[in-house]
C-alpha positions in Angstrom: -16.0 9.2 -1.5 -13.1 11.2 -0.2 -13.7 14.4 0.5 -11.1 16.6 -1.9 -9.7 18.6 0.9 -6.1 18.9 -0.5 -7.5 19.5 -4.5 -5.0 21.3 -6.4 -2.2 20.8 -3.8 1.0 19.8 -5.0 2.8 18.4 -1.7 6.4 16.4 -1.5 6.5 12.8 0.6 9.9 12.2 1.9 9.6 9.0 3.6 11.5 6.4 2.7 10.5 4.5 -0.7 9.0 1.7 1.1 7.3 3.5 3.3 5.5 6.4 1.2 2.8 4.7 -0.4 0.0 4.9 2.0 1.0 8.5 2.6 0.9 9.4 -1.1 -2.1 7.5 -1.5 -4.1 9.5 1.1 -3.1 12.7 -0.5 -4.0 11.7 -4.2 -7.5 10.7 -2.5 -8.3 14.1 -1.3 -7.6 15.8 -4.3 -3.8 16.0 -4.3 -0.5 15.3 -6.2 2.2 13.8 -3.9 5.6 13.9 -5.5 7.8 11.3 -3.7 11.2 12.5 -2.8 12.4 10.0 -0.4 15.8 11.4 1.9 16.2 8.3 3.6 17.3 5.0 1.8 16.9 2.0 3.5 18.7 -1.6 3.3 19.9 -5.1 5.3 22.7 -4.0 7.5 26.4 -4.4 6.4 27.5 -6.6 9.0 24.8 -9.4 10.0 27.0 -10.3 13.0 24.8 -8.8 15.7 21.3 -10.1 13.9 22.7 -14.0 13.5 23.7 -13.9 17.2 20.7 -12.0 18.2 18.6 -15.6 16.2 20.7 -18.2 18.5 20.4 -15.8 21.9 16.7 -14.2 21.7 15.2 -16.5 24.3 17.8 -14.7 27.3 15.7 -11.5 26.7 12.2 -10.6 28.4 11.2 -7.3 25.5 12.4 -7.3 22.7 12.1 -3.8 21.4 11.7 -2.3 17.7 12.5 1.0 16.8 10.5 1.6 14.0 8.9 -0.6 10.9 12.4 -0.9 9.3 13.6 -2.6 11.9 10.2 -4.9 12.0 10.5 -5.9 8.6 14.9 -6.8 8.2 14.6 -8.0 12.3 11.8 -10.3 11.9 12.2 -11.2 8.4 15.9 -13.0 9.6 14.6 -14.4 12.8 11.4 -16.1 11.4 13.2 -17.5 8.7 15.3 -19.5 11.2 13.1 -19.9 14.5 10.0 -19.8 15.8 9.4 -16.5 18.4 10.3 -17.5 21.5 6.5 -17.1 23.9 8.3 -15.7 26.7 9.8 -12.7 25.0 7.4 -9.7 24.8 7.2 -7.1 22.2 7.4 -3.5 22.0 7.5 -0.3 19.9 6.8 3.1 19.9 4.0 4.5 17.1 1.1 3.4 15.7 2.4 2.4 12.4 5.4 0.1 14.2 2.3 -1.5 16.5 0.4 -2.2 13.3 3.4 -3.3 11.7 4.1 -6.3 14.9 0.3 -6.8 14.7 0.3 -8.0 10.8 3.4 -10.2 12.0 0.9 -12.0 14.1 1.6 -10.8 17.7 -1.4 -9.7 19.3 -0.2 -8.1 22.3 2.1 -5.2 21.8 3.6 -2.5 24.0 3.3 0.5 22.9 2.5 4.4 24.4 -1.2 5.6 23.0 0.6 8.9 23.0 3.4 10.8 22.3 5.4 8.4 19.8 8.6 8.9 21.1 11.4 7.6 23.4 10.7 9.7 26.1 6.6 8.2 25.8 8.1 5.2 26.1 10.2 5.4 28.9 6.7 6.7 30.6 5.1 3.1 30.4 5.1 1.5 33.6 6.7 -1.8 32.0 9.8 0.4 32.0 9.8 1.9 35.2 12.8 1.3 37.1 10.6 -0.7 39.7 9.7 -3.0 36.5 12.5 -3.2 34.4 15.1 -3.7 37.0 16.9 -6.9 36.1 15.4 -7.8 33.2 16.9 -8.2 29.9 16.0 -6.2 26.4 17.4 -6.1 23.0 16.8 -3.5 21.0 16.7 -3.8 17.2 17.4 -0.8 15.0 19.4 0.8 12.2 22.5 1.6 12.2 23.0 4.5 14.9 20.4 7.0 16.1 19.6 8.3 19.3 20.7 6.3 22.5 18.1 7.8 25.0 15.4 4.8 25.7 19.2 1.8 25.9 20.9 4.4 28.3 17.6 5.3 30.1 16.9 1.5 30.7 20.6 1.0 31.6 20.2 3.5 34.4 17.0 2.2 35.8 18.9 -1.1 36.1 18.1 -3.4 32.8 20.4 -5.3 30.8 20.3 -3.9 27.1 21.9 -5.3 24.0 21.7 -3.4 20.9 21.2 -5.0 17.5 21.6 -3.2 13.7 19.4 -4.9 11.2 19.3 -2.7 8.6 21.3 0.5 7.7 20.1 4.0 6.5 21.6 5.9 3.3 21.1 9.1 1.8 19.7 8.3 -1.7 21.1 9.9 -5.1 18.3 12.1 -6.2 17.7 15.1 -8.7 15.8 17.9 -7.0 15.5 20.1 -10.0 11.9 19.6 -10.5 10.9 19.7 -7.3 12.9 22.7 -6.9 11.6 24.3 -10.3 7.9 24.0 -9.3 8.7 25.8 -6.2 10.1 28.8 -8.0 7.4 28.8 -9.9 5.1 28.7 -7.3 3.7 24.9 -7.9 4.9 23.9 -4.6 2.2 23.5 -1.6 4.2 21.6 1.0 6.7 19.3 2.1 6.0 16.3 4.9 9.7 15.9 6.7 9.4 12.9 9.2 12.6 12.6 11.5 15.2 14.8 12.1 18.0 13.1 9.9 15.6 13.0 7.3 15.8 17.1 7.6 19.7 16.7 7.3 19.3 14.5 4.3 17.4 17.0 2.8 19.3 19.8 3.1 22.4 18.1 1.7 20.3 16.9 -1.3 19.0 20.1 -2.3 21.9 22.4 -1.6 22.0 25.8 -0.2 20.5 27.2 -3.1 17.8 24.7 -2.9 17.3 25.7 0.7 17.0 29.3 -0.4 14.5 28.2 -2.8 12.2 26.0 -0.5 12.7 28.5 2.4 9.1 29.4 2.4 7.4 26.7 1.2 5.4 25.3 4.2 6.7 22.0 6.5 4.8 20.0 8.0 6.5 17.5 10.7 5.2 15.1 13.4 7.3 16.0 16.1 8.8 19.0 18.0 12.6 18.1 17.8 11.8 17.8 13.8 10.6 21.2 14.0 13.5 22.7 15.9 15.9 20.9 13.4 14.1 22.4 10.1 14.0 25.9 11.6 17.4 25.7 12.3 18.4 24.9 8.8 16.8 27.9 7.5 13.0 26.5 7.1 10.5 29.7 8.0 7.1 28.0 7.5 7.0 24.5 10.1 4.2 23.2 11.3 4.3 20.6 13.6 1.4 17.8 13.6 0.3 15.4 15.3 2.4 11.9 14.4 1.5 9.4 11.5 -0.5 9.7 8.2 -3.6 11.0 10.3 -1.6 13.8 11.9 0.2 15.1 8.8 -3.3 15.0 6.8 -5.3 16.6 9.2 -2.5 19.4 9.6 -2.1 19.7 5.6 -6.1 19.8 5.4 -6.4 22.9 8.0 -3.5 25.0 6.8 -5.3 24.3 2.8 -9.0 24.5 3.5 -11.2 23.9 0.8 -14.8 22.9 -0.7 -15.5 20.4 1.1 -17.5 17.7 -0.4 -16.0 18.3 -4.1 -15.7 14.5 -5.5 
C-alpha cells in the first residue's frame, strides 16, 4: 500500500488532458485530491504538408529528434501508418517520459540525456558534439512554435536540420471559478506547472484577479526557466523540482510532510 504522504492535500495538475492521468493517479494513491486544469490543448497540425514530406523523405536523415511525447504520438501515428521506420534513422528525445514513449513504440535504442532534460542537456551529449554531428542530417518533430535552440545550435555545429510540425498547441477554455473558490477558502494546497507556455496560458485563463487569489499558493515546477517565468507573473511561492512525475511528487512530499505508513 502506498504511503499516504499527501493525505488531505488538494493539488492542481495542469498538464494536457491526455498526459495528466498518471500524475493524478500518483497523487490519489498518496491520499491527495488531484484537480485537472489543463492549460495546454493538443491537436493534430492544421497543415500536414511538413509531416507528409517527412514520411516520404525520412530515409535521408540520420537522426530523428522528438521534442515531447506529443511529438512522438502525432509523428509516429502518421509515419507508421504509411511506412516502416528506416533502420538507418536513429531516434532521440529529451526527458524520461519521451524515452519511455519511444521504447513503447518499439525503439529499443533511444538517444537521450540521463539528466538535465532540456535542449541544453541534449546538446551536451557526445552524439551532438560538433565533431560528431557535422555533415549529418537531423529532423526535429515538434509542435507549432517552441524553442529553436536545439536546431540553431546543431546548424551552427555543421548539421543539416529540418523542422516538421506534427501537432498544434492551443489554450483551452475552462472555468477557473471552482479552483479559485478553493484557493480563497484555503482549500487549495499546490499547483503543478510543467512548461513556460503553460504558465502564460494559466495566467490568461485565471485573469488578474485569479493570479492575486493564487499568488501565495505553492507552485511546483520542474525547471528553473519555468520557475523564473512563474515568479515574473506574480507567483510568490515557487519550488523547482526534479523532472517528471517523480520529481514533482518528491517536491510535494517534501513540502507537505505527513504521517508515514497511514493506509
